[in-house]
C-alpha positions as CSV (number, residue, x, y, z in Angstrom):
1,M,-37.1,27.7,-18.2
2,T,-35.2,29.6,-15.5
3,R,-32.5,31.8,-17.0
4,G,-29.2,31.3,-15.2
5,K,-29.3,27.5,-14.8
6,L,-27.3,25.8,-17.5
7,C,-28.7,22.4,-18.6
8,V,-26.8,20.3,-21.1
9,L,-28.9,17.4,-22.2
10,P,-27.5,14.1,-23.4
11,G,-27.9,13.1,-27.0
12,T,-31.6,12.6,-28.0
13,A,-33.7,12.4,-31.1
14,R,-34.2,16.2,-30.8
15,D,-30.5,16.6,-31.5
16,L,-31.0,15.4,-35.0
17,A,-33.1,18.5,-35.7
18,V,-30.9,21.1,-33.9
19,V,-27.6,19.8,-35.2
20,T,-28.4,21.3,-38.6
21,M,-29.2,24.7,-37.2
22,D,-26.6,27.4,-37.7
23,D,-25.5,29.3,-34.6
24,R,-28.0,32.1,-34.9
25,E,-30.9,29.7,-35.3
26,A,-29.7,27.8,-32.3
27,V,-29.4,30.9,-30.2
28,R,-33.0,32.0,-31.2
29,A,-34.3,28.6,-30.2
30,A,-32.4,28.8,-26.9
31,R,-33.8,32.2,-26.2
32,A,-37.3,30.7,-26.7
33,G,-36.6,28.1,-24.1
34,D,-35.0,25.2,-26.1
35,D,-32.4,23.6,-23.8
36,V,-31.4,21.1,-26.5
37,A,-30.5,23.9,-28.9
38,F,-28.1,25.5,-26.4
39,A,-26.7,22.1,-25.6
40,A,-25.9,21.7,-29.3
41,L,-23.9,25.0,-29.1
42,V,-22.1,23.7,-26.1
43,R,-21.1,20.5,-27.9
44,R,-20.2,22.5,-31.0
45,Y,-17.7,24.8,-29.3
46,S,-16.6,23.3,-26.0
47,G,-13.6,21.5,-27.5
48,G,-12.1,24.4,-29.4
49,L,-12.8,26.8,-26.5
50,H,-11.1,24.6,-24.0
51,R,-8.0,24.3,-26.2
52,A,-7.7,28.0,-26.6
53,V,-8.3,28.7,-22.9
54,A,-5.9,25.9,-21.9
55,R,-3.2,27.5,-24.0
56,I,-3.7,30.8,-22.2
57,L,-3.8,29.3,-18.7
58,A,-1.6,26.3,-19.2
59,D,-3.9,24.3,-16.9
60,D,-6.5,21.9,-18.2
61,T,-8.6,21.8,-15.0
62,E,-8.8,25.6,-14.8
63,A,-9.5,25.8,-18.5
64,W,-12.6,23.6,-18.1
65,D,-13.7,25.7,-15.2
66,V,-13.4,28.8,-17.4
67,V,-15.2,27.1,-20.3
68,Q,-18.1,26.1,-18.0
69,M,-18.3,29.6,-16.7
70,A,-18.2,31.1,-20.2
71,F,-21.2,29.0,-21.3
72,V,-23.0,29.9,-18.1
73,R,-22.4,33.6,-18.8
74,A,-23.4,33.1,-22.4
75,W,-26.6,31.3,-21.3
76,Q,-27.4,34.1,-18.9
77,G,-26.7,36.8,-21.5
78,L,-28.4,35.4,-24.5
79,E,-30.8,38.3,-24.7
80,R,-27.8,40.6,-25.0
81,Y,-26.1,38.7,-27.9
82,D,-26.0,40.8,-31.0
83,E,-26.6,38.7,-34.1
84,R,-24.5,41.1,-36.2
85,W,-21.5,39.3,-34.6
86,S,-20.7,35.6,-34.9
87,F,-21.7,33.6,-31.8
88,S,-18.3,32.0,-31.7
89,T,-16.6,35.4,-31.5
90,W,-18.9,36.5,-28.7
91,L,-18.3,33.3,-26.8
92,Y,-14.5,33.5,-27.2
93,R,-14.6,37.1,-25.9
94,I,-16.4,36.0,-22.8
95,A,-14.0,33.1,-22.2
96,S,-10.9,35.3,-23.0
97,N,-12.0,37.9,-20.5
98,L,-12.5,35.2,-17.9
99,A,-9.1,33.8,-18.6
100,I,-7.4,37.2,-18.4
101,D,-9.1,37.9,-15.1
102,L,-7.9,34.5,-13.8
103,L,-4.3,35.3,-14.9
104,R,-4.4,38.6,-13.2
105,S,-5.5,37.0,-10.0
106,R,-2.7,34.5,-9.8
107,N,-0.1,35.1,-7.1
108,S,2.3,32.3,-8.1
109,R,4.5,32.3,-11.2
110,E,2.4,32.1,-14.3
111,K,2.4,29.0,-16.4
112,A,2.5,28.7,-20.1
113,H,0.7,26.4,-22.5
114,R,2.3,23.0,-23.1
115,A,1.9,22.7,-26.8
116,G,4.5,21.3,-29.3
117,A,7.9,22.6,-28.4
118,E,9.2,23.0,-31.9
119,H,6.2,25.1,-33.0
120,R,6.2,27.3,-29.9
121,F,9.8,28.2,-30.3
122,R,9.4,28.7,-34.0
123,V,6.7,31.3,-33.6
124,V,9.0,33.4,-31.6
125,G,11.7,33.1,-34.2
126,E,13.9,30.4,-32.5
127,T,14.5,26.7,-33.0
128,P,15.7,24.7,-30.0
129,P,18.6,22.4,-30.5
130,A,17.6,18.9,-31.6
131,S,19.4,17.4,-28.7
132,E,17.2,19.3,-26.3
133,L,14.0,18.2,-27.9
134,A,14.5,14.7,-26.6
135,D,13.5,16.0,-23.2
136,R,10.2,17.6,-24.0
137,R,9.4,18.3,-20.4
138,E,12.5,20.4,-20.0
139,V,11.6,22.4,-23.1
140,D,8.1,22.9,-21.8
141,R,9.4,24.1,-18.5
142,L,11.7,26.7,-20.2
143,F,8.8,27.9,-22.4
144,D,6.6,28.2,-19.3
145,E,9.2,30.5,-17.6
146,L,9.6,32.6,-20.8
147,V,5.8,33.2,-21.2
148,S,5.5,34.4,-17.6
149,C,7.0,37.7,-18.8
150,L,4.0,38.5,-20.9
151,T,0.9,40.5,-19.7
152,P,-2.4,38.6,-19.8
153,Q,-3.4,40.6,-22.9
154,Q,-0.2,39.9,-24.7
155,R,-0.5,36.2,-23.8
156,S,-4.1,36.0,-25.0
157,A,-3.4,37.8,-28.3
158,F,-0.3,35.7,-28.8
159,V,-2.1,32.4,-28.2
160,L,-5.1,33.2,-30.4
161,R,-3.0,34.7,-33.2
162,E,0.2,32.6,-33.3
163,L,-0.8,29.3,-31.7
164,E,-4.5,29.0,-32.7
165,G,-3.9,30.7,-36.1
166,W,-6.8,33.2,-35.9
167,E,-7.0,36.1,-38.2
168,T,-6.0,39.4,-36.6
169,A,-9.5,40.8,-37.0
170,D,-11.0,37.8,-35.3
171,V,-8.6,38.1,-32.3
172,A,-9.5,41.8,-32.0
173,D,-13.2,40.9,-31.9
174,A,-12.6,38.2,-29.3
175,L,-10.5,40.5,-27.1
176,G,-12.6,43.6,-27.6
177,C,-9.8,45.7,-29.0
178,T,-8.6,47.0,-32.3
179,T,-6.5,45.1,-34.9
180,T,-3.7,47.6,-34.3
181,T,-3.7,46.7,-30.6
182,V,-3.6,43.0,-31.4
183,R,-0.6,43.5,-33.7
184,N,1.1,45.5,-31.0
185,H,0.4,42.8,-28.4
186,V,1.8,40.1,-30.7
187,F,4.8,42.1,-31.7
188,Q,5.7,42.9,-28.1
189,A,5.1,39.3,-27.0
190,R,7.5,38.0,-29.6
191,K,10.0,40.7,-28.7
192,L,9.8,40.0,-25.0
193,L,10.0,36.2,-25.5
194,R,13.2,36.6,-27.7
195,E,14.7,38.9,-25.1
196,E,13.9,36.6,-22.2
197,L,15.3,33.6,-24.1
198,A,18.5,35.5,-24.8
199,R,18.8,36.7,-21.2
200,R,17.9,33.6,-19.3
201,F,18.7,30.7,-21.6
202,P,21.4,31.8,-24.1
203,E,22.4,28.2,-24.6
204,Y,19.2,27.8,-26.7
205,L,20.3,30.5,-29.2
206,P,22.4,29.6,-32.2
207,K,26.1,30.1,-31.5
208,S,26.4,33.0,-33.9
209,R,23.8,35.0,-31.8
210,R,25.0,34.2,-28.3
211,A,27.4,37.1,-28.2
């Protein structure tokens, strides 16, 4: 097998054997040349990885590109994978770094993830008026503009911690930083989002806070 060429096979009888492997067993098999074992890892994590990356980039197409590249990088770097860490954390770190690089390279205004409007405003401490929720696209647009004020690191930490619901330690492992740094990123993200909401869209604040 030639390292560097990612081959994801369709479902076969071999899948029945590898599907019961844990991540580390599948990685060992893939290192030994088992394409089906790595394909099982791809199927196991592609959905969740895409969801997280799409929330960071706010673009499904770009997210799939990043996911594909993350698996290619993982495939090429299997020999460097340290089994003391979970495979999923290592994979999410690769994907997060690729997503951050992509965010940094964008010249146009950054987009934000289009998740449920109520939840996204709730995690920054605000609840949009019920009348506004009828037009979900407008709420999404406002949230997109707000998130553009965050740095790539703040956005990634915020997405993984607040929207994906990861533990702080897991976010730190995925982003390659300390738990303190993650907490600071999330704290600053929430603060900046509240400030941007108050500055740019005061009509979304409760009347008692608009002053």
